[in-house]
C-alpha positions as CSV (number, residue, x, y, z in Angstrom):
1,X,34.9,52.7,19.4
2,X,33.6,49.2,17.6
3,X,31.4,47.1,18.6
4,X,31.8,43.3,16.3
5,X,29.9,40.0,17.7
6,X,30.6,36.3,17.4
7,X,28.9,35.1,14.0
8,X,30.4,31.5,13.9
9,X,28.4,29.0,15.5
10,X,31.8,26.8,16.7
11,X,33.2,30.3,18.0
12,X,36.3,31.7,17.5
13,X,40.2,31.0,19.0
14,X,42.1,34.2,18.7
15,X,45.6,34.7,19.9
16,X,46.1,37.4,22.7
17,X,48.8,38.7,23.6
18,X,50.2,38.4,27.5
19,X,53.6,40.5,27.7
20,X,56.5,40.8,25.4
21,X,57.9,43.6,23.7
22,X,59.5,41.5,20.9
23,X,59.2,39.0,18.8
24,X,62.1,37.0,20.7
25,X,60.2,37.5,24.3
26,X,56.6,37.6,23.6
27,X,54.4,35.3,25.1
28,X,50.9,34.7,24.0
29,X,47.8,32.7,24.7
30,X,44.7,31.6,23.1
31,X,41.2,32.6,23.6
32,X,38.1,31.7,22.7
33,X,34.9,33.4,21.8
34,X,31.3,31.8,21.6
35,X,28.9,32.6,19.1
36,X,26.8,36.1,20.3
37,X,30.1,37.4,22.5
38,X,30.2,40.8,21.9
39,X,33.3,42.5,21.6
40,X,34.3,46.1,21.8
41,X,37.4,47.6,20.1
42,X,38.9,50.3,21.9
43,X,41.5,52.8,20.7
44,X,44.4,51.2,22.9
45,X,47.0,49.3,21.1
46,X,50.7,47.7,20.9
47,X,53.3,46.6,18.1
48,X,55.7,44.0,18.4
49,X,58.4,44.1,15.5
50,X,58.5,41.6,13.2
51,X,54.9,40.1,14.2
52,X,52.8,43.2,14.0
53,X,49.5,45.0,15.8
54,X,48.0,44.2,18.9
55,X,44.9,45.8,19.4
56,X,43.2,46.1,22.7
57,X,39.1,44.8,22.8
58,X,36.7,44.1,25.6
59,X,34.3,40.7,25.6
60,X,30.8,41.4,26.7
61,X,32.0,44.5,28.7
62,X,34.6,42.5,31.4
63,X,37.6,40.8,30.1
64,X,40.0,42.6,28.6
65,X,42.8,41.5,25.9
66,X,45.3,43.0,23.5
67,X,44.3,40.4,20.2
68,X,46.5,40.1,17.0
69,X,45.4,42.3,14.2
70,X,46.0,40.2,11.9
71,X,43.5,37.2,13.1
72,X,40.4,39.7,13.9
73,X,40.9,40.6,10.5
74,X,40.9,37.4,8.5
75,X,37.9,36.5,11.5
76,X,35.8,39.4,10.2
77,X,36.7,38.5,6.4
78,X,35.6,34.6,6.8
79,X,32.2,36.1,8.7
80,X,33.4,34.5,11.7
81,X,32.8,38.2,13.4
82,X,30.8,40.8,11.9
83,X,29.9,44.2,12.8
84,X,26.2,46.0,12.9
85,X,26.5,46.9,9.2
86,X,27.6,43.5,7.8
87,X,25.1,41.8,10.0
88,X,22.1,44.1,8.3
89,X,23.6,43.1,4.9
90,X,23.4,39.7,5.4
91,X,20.3,39.6,6.5
92,X,18.9,41.5,3.6
93,X,20.3,38.8,1.6
94,X,19.0,35.9,3.6
95,X,15.5,37.5,3.4
96,X,15.9,37.7,-0.2
97,X,16.1,33.7,-0.7
98,X,13.8,33.5,1.9
99,X,11.4,35.2,-0.2
100,X,12.6,33.4,-3.2
101,X,12.2,30.0,-1.6
102,X,8.6,30.9,-0.6
103,X,8.0,31.7,-4.2
104,X,9.5,28.8,-5.0
105,X,7.6,26.8,-2.7
106,X,10.5,25.2,-1.8
107,X,10.2,24.2,1.7
108,X,14.1,22.5,2.9
109,X,15.4,25.9,1.3
110,X,12.5,28.0,3.4
111,X,13.0,26.1,6.3
112,X,17.0,26.9,6.2
113,X,16.7,30.0,5.1
114,X,14.1,30.7,8.2
115,X,16.4,29.2,10.4
116,X,19.8,31.3,9.9
117,X,17.7,34.5,9.5
118,X,16.2,34.3,13.0
119,X,19.9,33.4,14.3
120,X,20.8,36.5,12.2
121,X,18.1,38.9,13.4
122,X,19.2,37.4,16.8
123,X,22.8,38.3,16.7
124,X,21.8,41.5,15.0
125,X,19.9,42.5,18.0
126,X,22.3,41.8,20.8
127,X,25.1,43.6,18.8
128,X,22.8,47.1,18.3
129,X,20.6,46.6,21.2
130,X,17.7,47.2,18.6
131,X,14.6,44.9,17.3
132,X,14.9,44.2,14.3
133,X,11.6,45.2,12.0
134,X,10.1,41.9,9.9
135,X,9.8,42.1,7.1
C-alpha cells in the first residue's frame, strides 16, 4: 500500500502486537528499526479495545509485524520515518539552504547542509527506487 523509510540516524523503537484481543491480555514487544530500513504498510489492521489500532507492516520485504498506529504517526510527525513526498520536500528545503550557504560563502553551513542533503538523497533513492537528479 504505502512505503516509508526510517530517516532517524539513531533508528527507532516501535511497539508491536504479539497477541491478545483486549487490553487485559495484550502482549506487545518492541521492534528496533535502523536508519534506511524500508517499511511497507499493508491494508491489514487490528483494533484492541481501550488501546487502539495496530496495522500490519513489512520491514525490508521480509518481516511482518502489527505496529501501534499512534507510534507510527508520532514517528512520521517527528520525521523519524518519511514517505517519498516528505523526503523530496526535505531535500528541496535543504537544497535551498545549501544554495544560501554557497552564496554567503559559509563553509561550515555548506558542509553541514551538503552532508544532510546527501543523506536524504540516499534515503530517497532507497525509498523510491529512483535516481535523484542533482540540482
